[in-house]
FITI-919769 format. One line per field, with one value per residue (C-alpha): residue number from 1; residue in three letters; x, y, z. Coordinates in Angstrom, 2 decimals, always signed. Each point is the difference from the previous one (the first is absolute). Layout:
N
nr: (NUM | ...)
rest: (ALA | ...)
c1: (X | ...)
c2: (Y | ...)
c3: (Z | ...)
This chain:
63
nr: (1 | 2 | 3 | 4 | 5 | 6 | 7 | 8 | 9 | 10 | 11 | 12 | 13 | 14 | 15 | 16 | 17 | 18 | 19 | 20 | 21 | 22 | 23 | 24 | 25 | 26 | 27 | 28 | 29 | 30 | 31 | 32 | 33 | 34 | 35 | 36 | 37 | 38 | 39 | 40 | 41 | 42 | 43 | 44 | 45 | 46 | 47 | 48 | 49 | 50 | 51 | 52 | 53 | 54 | 55 | 56 | 57 | 58 | 59 | 60 | 61 | 62 | 63)
rest: (MET | ILE | ILE | ILE | LEU | VAL | ALA | THR | ASN | THR | ILE | VAL | THR | VAL | LEU | GLY | GLN | VAL | ARG | LEU | THR | ARG | HIS | VAL | THR | THR | LEU | ALA | SER | THR | ALA | ARG | ALA | THR | MET | VAL | SER | ALA | VAL | LEU | LEU | ALA | ALA | ALA | CYS | LEU | THR | PHE | ALA | LEU | SER | GLY | GLN | ALA | THR | ALA | VAL | ALA | GLY | GLN | SER | PRO | PRO)
c1: (-211.02 | +2.66 | -2.26 | -0.32 | +3.78 | +0.53 | -2.69 | +1.34 | +3.56 | -1.13 | -1.95 | +2.76 | +2.61 | -1.98 | -0.93 | +3.54 | +1.53 | -2.37 | +0.69 | +3.79 | +0.38 | -2.16 | +3.08 | +2.08 | -0.59 | +3.39 | +2.96 | +2.05 | -2.66 | -0.29 | +3.74 | -0.13 | -2.95 | +1.76 | +3.16 | -1.96 | -1.83 | +3.28 | +1.56 | -3.08 | +0.00 | +3.72 | -0.62 | -2.85 | +2.18 | +2.79 | -2.45 | -1.32 | +3.53 | +1.08 | -3.11 | +1.17 | +3.43 | -1.55 | -1.89 | +3.20 | +1.82 | -2.78 | +0.72 | -2.80 | +0.62 | -1.68 | -2.74)
c2: (-40.40 | +0.15 | -1.79 | -2.92 | -0.25 | +0.17 | -2.61 | -2.32 | +0.38 | -0.81 | -3.08 | -1.37 | +0.61 | -1.77 | -2.96 | -0.26 | -0.07 | -2.72 | -2.10 | +0.45 | -0.70 | -3.12 | -2.24 | +1.81 | -2.20 | -0.71 | +2.07 | -1.31 | +0.94 | +3.42 | +0.57 | -1.14 | +2.28 | +2.93 | -0.62 | -0.20 | +3.24 | +1.74 | -1.06 | +1.16 | +3.35 | +0.49 | -0.80 | +2.51 | +2.70 | -0.70 | +0.17 | +3.37 | +1.34 | -1.17 | +1.44 | +3.47 | -0.69 | -1.22 | +3.27 | +1.99 | -2.11 | +0.52 | +3.72 | +1.18 | +1.54 | -1.77 | +1.98)
c3: (-143.40 | +2.71 | +2.50 | -2.41 | -0.32 | +3.77 | +0.68 | -2.70 | +1.31 | +3.54 | -1.02 | -2.23 | +2.70 | +2.72 | -2.18 | -1.35 | +3.49 | +1.14 | -3.09 | +0.07 | +3.72 | +0.02 | -0.30 | +2.63 | +3.03 | +1.58 | +1.08 | -2.94 | -2.55 | +1.65 | -0.38 | -3.63 | -0.79 | +1.66 | -2.03 | -3.26 | +0.79 | +0.88 | -3.32 | -1.94 | +1.84 | -0.74 | -3.68 | -0.12 | +1.60 | -2.46 | -2.89 | +1.17 | +0.44 | -3.45 | -1.64 | +1.01 | -1.48 | -3.25 | -0.34 | +0.49 | -2.57 | -2.53 | +0.02 | +2.24 | +3.34 | +2.93 | +1.76)
């Protein structure tokens, strides 16, 4: 089962990168894509951090 998940993750990641970077052709579009990815990564980190706080607020101790 784990090999299927790893293979699927690899295929989706490779195909996703090719599809998402198809329109990045100039230095300006590269900078824009980098900025968008940085904002999305920061949002994901904030979401993960707040999910731990939400668990503590709900009365459960975080692991």
